[in-house]
BAVOBA-655453 format. One record per residue (C-alpha): x negated, y negated, z negated. Coordinates in steps of 0.25 Angstrom, whole numbers, padded with zeros to 4 digits, always signed. Each point is the difference from the previous one (the first is absolute). Layout:
BAVOBA-655453
XYZ ...
END
This chain:
BAVOBA-655453
-0187-0074-0364 +0008+0008-0008 -0002+0015+0000 +0015+0003+0005 -0001-0008+0013 -0001+0006+0014 -0009-0005+0010 +0006-0002+0014 -0008+0004+0012 -0004-0011+0010 +0004+0002+0015 -0010-0006+0010 +0010-0004+0011 -0011-0002+0010 -0001+0015+0001 +0015+0000+0005 -0002-0009+0011 -0004+0011+0010 +0012+0008-0004 +0009-0012+0003 -0007-0003+0013 +0001+0014+0004 +0015+0000-0003 +0002-0013+0007 -0007+0005+0013 +0009+0013+0000 +0012-0009-0002 -0004-0009+0011 -0003+0011+0009 +0014+0006-0003 +0007-0012+0002 -0007-0004+0013 +0003+0014+0006 +0014-0002-0005 +0001-0013+0007 -0007+0006+0012 +0009+0012+0001 +0013-0007-0004 -0002-0014+0007 -0011-0001+0010 +0001+0014+0006 +0015+0002-0004 +0005+0001+0015 -0011+0010+0004 +0003+0010-0011 +0015-0002+0001 -0002+0004+0015 -0008+0012-0004 +0011+0004-0010 +0011-0002+0010 -0008+0008+0011 -0001+0011-0010 +0015+0003+0000 +0004-0006+0013 +0000+0007+0013 +0003-0004+0014 +0008+0009+0009 +0001-0001+0015 +0012+0006+0006 -0003+0004+0014 +0006-0008+0012 +0007+0009+0010 -0008-0001+0013 +0007-0005+0013 +0005+0009+0010 -0006+0001+0015 +0010+0001+0011 -0001+0001+0016 +0007-0010+0008 +0012+0010+0000 +0001+0001-0015 -0007+0014-0001 -0007+0001-0013 -0016+0001+0002 -0004-0001-0014 +0009+0001-0014 -0001+0003-0014 +0005+0013-0005 +0000+0006-0014 -0012+0009-0005 +0002+0007-0013 -0010+0002-0011 +0001+0009-0012 -0005-0008-0012 -0001+0003-0015 +0000-0011-0011 -0009+0005-0011 +0007-0008-0011 +0014+0006+0004 -0005+0015-0002 +0005+0008-0011 -0008+0000-0013 -0002+0015-0001 -0012+0005+0008 +0007+0013+0004 +0012-0007+0006 -0010-0009+0008 -0007+0012+0005 +0013+0007+0004 +0004-0013+0008 -0014+0001+0007 +0001+0015+0004 +0014-0002+0006 -0003-0012+0008 -0013+0006+0004 +0008+0011+0007 +0008-0010+0007 -0010-0009+0005 -0011+0009+0001 -0011-0008-0008 -0007+0008-0010 +0002-0002-0015 -0014+0000-0004 -0012-0004+0010 -0012-0007-0003 -0003-0009-0011 +0005-0014-0004 -0013-0006+0004 +0001+0006+0013 +0014-0005+0002 -0006-0014-0001 -0007+0002+0013 +0013+0002+0008 +0010-0010+0005 +0014+0002-0001 +0007+0009+0009 -0013+0008+0003 +0000+0015-0003 -0010+0004-0010 +0004-0001-0015 +0010+0008-0007 +0013-0006-0006 -0005+0000-0014 -0013-0007+0003 +0007-0010+0008 +0010-0003-0011 -0011+0000-0011 -0008-0011+0008 +0013-0008+0002 +0003+0001-0015 -0013-0005-0005 +0001-0012+0010 +0015-0004-0001 +0010+0010-0005 +0012-0007+0005 -0005-0001+0015 +0005+0011+0008 -0011+0010+0005 +0001+0005+0014 -0002+0015+0000 +0005+0003+0014 +0003-0009+0012 +0007-0001+0012 +0009+0012-0004 +0012+0004+0009 +0014-0005-0004 +0005+0014-0004 -0011+0000-0011 +0003-0014-0004 +0015+0004-0002 -0005+0012-0009 -0009-0008-0008 +0011-0011-0002 +0011+0011-0004 -0010+0006-0010 -0003-0013-0007 +0008+0003-0012 -0008+0013-0002 -0014-0007+0003 +0000-0013-0008 -0011-0009+0005 +0001+0006+0015 +0006-0008+0010 +0000-0004+0015 -0006-0013+0005 +0005-0005+0014 -0011-0006+0008 +0002-0007+0013 -0009+0005+0011 -0001-0005+0015 +0007+0009+0011 -0002-0001+0015 +0011+0007+0007 -0007-0001+0014 -0013+0004-0006 -0012+0000+0010 +0009-0005+0011 -0002-0014-0005 -0011+0001-0011 -0010-0008+0009 +0010-0012-0001 +0007+0002-0014 -0013+0005-0007 +0000+0005-0014 -0002-0004-0015 -0011+0003-0010 -0005-0004-0014 -0005-0014-0002 -0014-0001+0005 -0011-0002-0011 -0006-0012+0008 +0014-0007+0000 +0005+0005-0013 -0001-0014-0008 +0008-0008+0010 +0011+0011+0000 +0000+0000-0015 +0001-0015+0000 +0012+0001+0008 +0007+0010-0010 -0003+0013+0007 -0003+0012-0009 -0013+0007+0003 +0002+0015+0001 +0014-0001+0003 +0003-0010+0010 -0004+0004+0015 -0003-0010+0011 -0001+0000+0015 -0012+0007+0006 +0003-0001+0015 +0010-0004+0010 +0011-0010-0004 +0000+0006-0014 -0013-0008-0001 +0002-0012+0009 +0014-0003-0006 -0003+0005-0014 +0003-0013-0007 +0014+0000+0007 +0003+0015-0003 -0006+0002-0014 +0009-0010-0008 -0003-0005-0014 -0001+0009-0012 +0009-0004-0012 -0005-0004-0014 +0004+0005-0014 -0007-0005-0012 +0002+0010-0011 -0004+0002-0015 -0005+0014-0003 -0006+0006-0013 -0013+0006-0002 +0004+0013+0006 +0005-0006+0014 +0015+0000-0004 +0008-0011+0006 +0007-0008-0010 +0007-0012+0007 -0001-0010+0011 -0008-0012-0003 +0004-0008+0012 +0012+0001+0010 -0003+0011+0010 -0003-0005+0014 +0005+0010+0011 -0008+0004+0011 +0002-0006+0013 +0002+0011+0011 -0009-0001+0013 +0006-0006+0012 +0004+0010+0012 -0007-0001+0013 +0006+0003+0014 -0011+0003+0010 +0001-0001+0015 -0003+0014+0003 +0011+0009+0006 -0003+0013-0006 +0007+0008+0011 -0009-0007+0010 -0011+0003-0010 +0003+0015+0000 +0001+0001+0015 -0014-0007+0002 -0006+0009-0010 +0006+0013+0006 -0004-0005+0014 -0015-0003-0004 -0002+0013-0007 +0006+0008+0011 -0008-0006+0010 -0013+0001-0008 +0003+0015-0002 +0004+0002+0014 -0013-0005+0005 -0008+0007-0010 +0006+0013+0004 -0003-0003+0014 -0014-0003-0003 -0002+0012-0009 -0006-0008-0012 +0004-0012-0008 -0005-0010+0009 +0011-0012-0003 -0002-0001-0015 +0009-0013-0004 +0009-0010+0006 +0008-0013-0002 +0014-0005+0005 +0006-0013-0002 +0013-0006+0005 +0003-0014-0001 +0010-0010+0005 -0009-0010+0007 +0010-0012-0001 +0001+0001-0015 -0012+0007-0005 +0008+0010-0007 -0008+0014-0002 +0011+0011+0003 -0010+0012-0001 -0015+0001-0005 -0004+0015+0000 -0015+0005-0003 -0004+0014+0001 -0005+0007-0008 +0006-0007-0013 +0003+0005-0014 +0011+0004-0009 +0003-0012-0010 +0009+0009-0008 -0012+0007-0005 -0004-0012-0006 +0013-0003-0008 -0004+0006-0013 -0015-0001+0000 -0010-0001+0011 -0006+0015+0002 -0015-0001+0000 -0002+0012+0010 +0011-0006+0009 -0006-0014+0000 -0014+0006+0002 +0005+0008+0012 +0006-0012+0006 -0011-0010-0002 -0010+0010+0006 +0008+0002+0012 -0007-0007+0012 +0013-0003+0006 +0003-0010-0012 +0014+0005-0003 +0001-0010-0012 -0002-0012+0010 +0011-0006+0008 -0008+0002+0012 +0009-0010+0008 -0006-0012-0007 -0012+0005-0008 -0008+0008+0011 -0007-0007+0012 -0002+0006+0013 -0005-0004+0014 +0013-0004+0007 -0005+0004+0014 +0009-0005+0012 +0011-0005-0009 -0010-0012-0003 +0000-0003+0015 +0012-0009-0003 -0009-0010-0007 -0009+0000+0013 +0012-0001+0009 +0006-0012-0007 -0014-0007-0002 -0005+0001+0014 +0013-0004+0007 +0002-0012-0010 -0015-0004+0002 +0001+0001+0015 -0010+0011+0001 +0010+0007+0009 +0013-0004+0007 +0012+0010+0001 -0001+0003+0014 -0015+0000+0001 -0006+0013+0006 -0009+0007-0008 -0009+0012+0004 +0001+0012-0010 -0009+0011+0005 -0002+0012-0009 -0014-0005-0004 -0008-0013+0000 -0014-0003-0004 -0002-0012-0009 -0014-0008-0001 +0001-0001-0015 -0006-0012-0006 -0003-0004-0014 -0004-0014+0004 +0004-0009+0013 -0014-0001+0005 -0005+0014-0001 +0001+0011+0011 +0008+0010-0007 +0002+0015+0001 +0009+0008+0008 +0011+0007-0007 +0012+0008+0006 +0014-0002-0005 +0011+0009+0005 +0015-0001+0000 +0009+0011-0007 +0004+0007+0013 -0015+0001+0004 -0002+0014-0005 +0015+0003-0002 +0003+0016-0001 -0014+0002+0004 +0002-0006+0014 -0010-0012+0004 +0008-0012+0006 -0009-0011+0004 +0011-0008+0006 +0009+0001-0013 +0011-0011+0001 -0006-0007+0012 +0006-0014+0001 +0010-0005-0010 +0005-0013-0005 +0002-0005-0015 +0013+0007-0004 -0005+0013+0006 -0013-0001-0008 +0010+0001-0012 +0009+0011+0006 -0011+0008+0004 -0009-0003-0012 -0012-0002+0009 -0013+0000-0008 -0008-0006+0011 +0010-0011+0002 -0001-0004-0014 -0015+0001-0001 +0000-0011+0011 +0011-0008-0007 -0008+0000-0013 -0014-0001+0004 +0001-0005+0015 -0007+0007+0011 -0009-0006+0011 +0007-0008+0010 +0013+0006-0002 +0003-0006-0013 -0011-0010-0003 +0004-0003-0014 +0007+0010-0009 +0008-0003-0013 -0012+0002-0009 +0000+0006-0013 +0003-0013-0008 +0013-0004+0008 +0004+0015-0001 -0001-0001-0015 +0009-0012+0000 +0011+0007+0008 -0001+0013-0007 +0002-0007-0014 +0012-0009+0006 +0008+0013+0003 -0003+0007-0013 -0015+0006-0001 -0011-0003-0010 +0008-0004-0012 +0010+0006-0009 +0014-0001+0003 +0004-0003-0014 +0011+0011-0001 +0004+0003-0014 -0008+0013-0001 -0013+0002-0007 -0013+0003+0006 +0002-0007+0013 -0014-0001+0009 -0003-0011+0009 -0007+0007+0012 -0011-0006+0007 -0003-0008+0013 -0015-0001+0001 -0008-0012+0006 -0015-0003+0002 -0001-0005-0014 +0007+0012-0006 -0010+0009+0008 -0013-0007-0004 +0004+0000-0014 +0005+0014-0001 -0008+0008+0011 -0012-0009+0001 +0002-0001+0015 +0003-0010+0011 +0014+0000+0006 +0000+0005+0015 +0009+0000+0012 +0002+0015-0002 +0006-0003-0014 +0010-0009+0006 +0004+0010+0010 +0003+0011-0010 +0007-0010-0009 +0009-0004+0011 +0006+0014+0000 +0001+0001-0015 -0013+0008-0002 -0013-0002-0006 +0000-0007-0013 +0015-0004+0001 +0009+0005-0011 +0014-0001-0004 +0011+0006-0008 +0012+0006+0007 +0009-0011-0006 -0009-0010+0007 +0001+0008+0013 +0015+0000-0002 +0000-0015-0003 -0007-0004+0013 +0010+0008+0009 +0011-0006-0009 -0005-0015+0003 +0000+0003+0015 +0014+0007-0001 +0005-0012-0007 -0004-0011+0009 -0012-0004-0007 +0007-0001-0014 -0009+0007-0011 +0010+0004-0011 -0004+0003-0015 +0001+0015-0001 +0008+0003-0012 +0004+0013-0008 +0010-0007-0010 +0014-0004+0004 +0006-0004-0013 -0002-0001-0015 +0012+0002-0009 +0001-0002-0015 +0006+0011-0009 +0014-0005+0003 -0002+0000+0015 -0002-0014+0002 -0010-0004+0011 -0012-0008-0005 -0010-0009+0007 -0014+0005+0000 -0013-0005+0007 -0012+0008+0003 -0014-0006+0001 -0010+0010+0008 -0011-0011-0002 +0001+0000-0015 -0001+0015-0003 +0014+0003+0003 +0006-0010-0010 +0015+0000-0001 +0008-0012-0004 +0014-0005+0000 -0003-0012+0009 -0010-0004+0011 -0012-0005-0007 -0011+0001+0010 -0001-0002+0015 -0003+0015+0002 +0011+0006-0007 +0013+0005+0008 +0013+0004-0005 +0003+0015-0002 +0014-0002-0006 +0010-0002+0005 -0006+0004+0013 -0002-0010+0011 -0009+0002+0012 -0013-0007-0003 -0007-0006+0013 -0015+0000-0003 -0002-0008+0013 +0004-0001+0015 -0012+0000+0008 +0007-0007+0012 +0003-0012-0010 -0010-0001-0011 -0014-0003+0005 -0008+0010-0008 -0011+0004+0010 -0013-0007+0000 -0005-0005+0013 -0014+0004+0005 -0009-0003+0011 -0006+0012+0006 -0012+0003+0008 -0004+0014+0003 -0002+0008-0013 +0003-0010-0011 +0011-0011-0003 -0001-0013-0008 +0012-0007-0006 +0004-0013+0007 -0003-0013-0007 +0008-0006-0005 +0007+0014-0005 +0012+0002+0008 +0011+0011-0002 +0010+0005+0011 +0012+0009+0002 +0003+0012+0009 +0008-0003+0012 +0014+0007-0001 -0003+0004+0015 -0012+0008-0005 +0009+0008-0010 +0010+0003+0010 -0011+0005+0010 -0006+0009-0011 +0015+0005-0003 +0002+0003+0015 -0013+0008+0000 +0004+0008-0012 +0014+0002+0007 -0008+0006+0012 -0007+0010-0009 +0014+0006+0000 +0006-0003+0014 -0012+0001+0009 -0003+0014+0007 -0009-0001+0013 -0006+0014-0003 -0007+0008-0010 -0011-0010-0001 +0007-0013+0003 +0011+0002-0010 +0004-0008-0013 -0006+0006-0012 +0014+0002-0006 +0007+0004+0013 +0001+0015-0003 +0006-0002-0014 +0010-0012+0002 +0001-0001+0016 +0012+0009+0002 +0012-0009-0002 +0009+0013-0002 -0008+0005-0011 -0003-0015-0006 +0011-0009+0005 -0005-0012-0009 -0011-0008+0006 -0013+0001-0007 -0013-0007+0001 -0013+0004-0008 -0015+0003+0001 -0008+0012-0003 -0014+0002-0005 -0011+0010-0001 -0011-0004-0009 -0014+0006-0001 -0005+0001-0014 -0011+0007-0008 +0002-0001-0015 -0005+0008-0012 +0010+0011+0002 -0003+0001+0015 -0015+0001-0003 +0002+0011-0010 +0009+0008+0009 -0011-0003+0012 +0010-0006+0008 -0008-0012+0004 -0006+0004+0013 -0006-0011+0009 +0009-0001+0013 +0011+0008-0007 +0004-0008-0012 +0012+0005-0008 +0012-0009+0002 +0011-0006-0008 +0015-0001+0006 +0008-0012+0000 +0013-0005+0006 +0009-0012-0003 +0013-0002+0007 +0012-0009-0002 +0015+0000+0005 +0009-0005+0006 -0010-0008+0009 +0008-0013+0001 +0004-0001-0015 -0008+0009-0008 +0005+0005-0013 -0010+0011-0003 -0015+0002+0002 -0006+0013-0004 -0015+0004-0001 -0006+0013-0001 -0014+0004-0003 -0007+0015-0001 -0013+0001-0005 -0009+0007+0010 +0012+0002+0008 -0006-0002+0014 +0008-0008+0011 +0010-0010-0005 +0010+0003+0011 +0000+0015-0003 +0000+0001-0015 +0005-0014-0006 +0010-0004+0011 +0009+0012-0002 +0000-0003-0015 +0005-0014+0003 +0010+0005+0010 +0007+0009-0010 +0000-0009-0011 +0006-0011+0009 +0011+0010+0004 +0003+0002-0014 +0001-0014-0003 +0011-0003+0011 +0007+0013-0004 +0000-0005-0015 +0005-0013+0005 +0011+0006+0009 +0005+0008-0013 +0001-0012-0008 +0007-0008+0010 +0010+0012+0001 +0001+0000-0015 +0003-0015+0000 +0010+0000+0011 -0009-0006+0010 -0001-0013-0008 
END
């Protein structure tokens, strides 16, 4: 080797392989990640990217309007004004911003600075607390292009001033928000109801249907709740592109306009409703003034057309002012109402259960005559007091127990004779307890076999008791007709003959809603036809076209466009819905009775009610008005409706005085043995030959039905016929 040559370094390539492998692994990872993100997970990442700049806006749908049967508005939408500030549109100069805040603060009476931004996060919109600066700063940090509400529900004058100052106050504007308004207020609140925020337990379902949480309101009671799917409409849809600051850039899809809710016309006549409410309240106040204490605490009045089932008036007292719930539900007011033992938030016409007292005797009368327990002309002994040998089993000796008639100790005077000898129709007219004790449970040799509780239950259910009516209102209760099995399960006791006695006169364990009591009378008045009570007369779309709607009470009040189940009935356009005709449809189970208990026939057999039976009960109810044979032997409604000069229209009806002892009475120490407090009931219909109105009045702790509830019914009935005359005169007598 020459001295001038250069030696080349020898590179060991084996040492480079780890580097090559590392580079290859890195490249493989990068390529695999690229394939994963760009190919395999392309759609997922694309959806997230789109979501980052896409927002869906739900323009609110106008809620439907509620009218009474004459077109008077019961619920509508009115404009409410909110003062809002859009942070992104405020001036750049801090001094200018503070000047706007100070001037606006004087106008809307909200402090410029109050609390901190962190504290402002704890407050919902429209709740007083944070200052203007704190509210805007919080909104600016979240979404600067979204208007921040700094004062809600301002009056129209303030809204006008803010709008006029828009040029001087950049970023400040007025937001118009619809709220619910109820022109009739508390008069119809138990029927119409009110709105509230979407309940947390139902939020997911509402969101799936396009509702906006925190903005949209839904029905909480009344038809606002039961007909919410009809009234609420469908919110619109706008899919927009926005930047990172929340500024709207453009529509990504064609906007879908909101579909307004349908309008609802109720069967209620608000004029008759007003007359019924005034009559009920005045009667209660007059009797309380007479007693010198608040003895009668609450009451109900319902008026219905027995031939169609249309509810013309439904009044409960006390009630609540639904306009106070229009903007938000005040906690103190709601707490006050919920703690009131009179339950003003409930529609007591359908949601409260009471012993029906003597109004329930219509069930016993129909059943005993139809079953042959008694004949129409059979003479029944009705002394003021009888002694029953009460038995819990047919073969036991039993114990003696006295049962008295309602005239036994009337006005402090003992009357052993009471009504003396009377027939079937006068049992109804005089409302003799002793007579109905015998009809229900039998008595010695006079009536060997009474109706018995099993058969009594069948006839009570046939004319409207022991099940919900299915009226399109929320919260309806089903009442109670007890039987031996019910008593053994719930009371741990055996049924006795005394239980049958007191059930026969609507006492003991028997419970009913005022609407059920009304339906029982309406079934008799309508010759045995039980009509579906309805509160809805018509549903119209936003253009005034009548649309068909069906209501299914057996399926959580589901509303459909067509009849989908056997239990649904049409609510729009209105047609009278016959539930059943007891004189035609065999719906009453046949029993074989011996003594205390009855057993179903084998094979099972169902029967109808003879039209003659309905006619005889009607005559008994008419005699309650016309019969006058003295102070004791007088129809229970004779003093109220018996004078043809004062009340020329033929009326028939039934009174009721129901003993009770509930938690309220116990707390007030009213439950004294032998002198129980009593509820007051009366139902009456007219004209007798062709009834078009039946009215029920109930007064809690009211006392005698003929003295308290009957005058209420009379005055409401007078109002009905006076309104009818006015309407006929206005229409030219057509």
